[in-house]
Phi, psi and omega in degrees: 000124184268351180269124177242354177214134178225139174265130178262120184287065178208155171248003183280109183297331178297318180292319179297316178300314181299317181292315180298329178294330186264328182283149177299153181299340182287345179252120178266125179259125179250140176271173177299324179298318181300329182256014180055038177266110187255355181289154175274125178280140183290143174223071187249007181279162183262012175212163186298314180299316180300318179296316180300313180297316182300316181295314182294318182295317179299314180297318179298317181295326183277333185246339186057033178239149178300134186205169172215156177226155175227153171226139183230142175221152173260124182249124179243103183306324181295342179250032181055037176089358177293158350285342173052232184295343180261017187307316184290330183239033183304316183263009178136170184294347180289348177054048180270121178302317182297312180297319180299315180296317181299318179296316180297315180296323177297315182293333181265004187313313184257005184286134174279320179273109181248017178298147180202162172212146172270141177230128176242134171239126176254130175249122181253129174247115177232124180051038175083357179252144180247151179223144179239150181223133184239140176226145179228147174231116181273150178179209178211163179265123179273169186285324183229140180301142177220136176101154184244000181264179174073196182201176180064230183269009184309320183292343181245007180255118179255109182297148181306132176080003181239162178243017173239138178287166175302326183284347177267355181266156171286165179300323181295315179298314181296322185290353177268340184233353186288160176303316181294320179297319181296318178293320180295323178299322177293321177297314181298317178302319178295314181298324181293337180274352183287000000 
């Protein structure tokens, strides 16, 4: 593997931790904070893949360093795909996990179909070329939040075939089945072939 440093287009320490657990020790992942990058990266696309590419491309143009960005959304078919690309700011620009979950649970109050899936798209920019990797985690939305781990919608997302929410799992348990883990595994496989 010829890549030993990658900038991850995020300031979210939870995401950086999750990624560092999965990537080989030979690759150092730096967050935007680590490189003192304080600008807000644009997320103006109308789909998850578009946002990931836009963030990574912008960061590459501004730093000229190999980097990757990810965008994740929770898709609920009974709500026509909501919250989708707006998952982080579903209940408003304050990006409150609690408010987002409450709004989703309110909208699903009478829904019989509570199926949902998380979708992560990672866009990798190396030497000016981009590659994308996608991961999905199927499951359903439960009625009441459970668990104290994780972030986002983890307390109300029950993965298919399991009886523990993402928020009831350890980071290690979640990292074997999550949408982000699946996309990261594809990214790692690609990096190992370089």
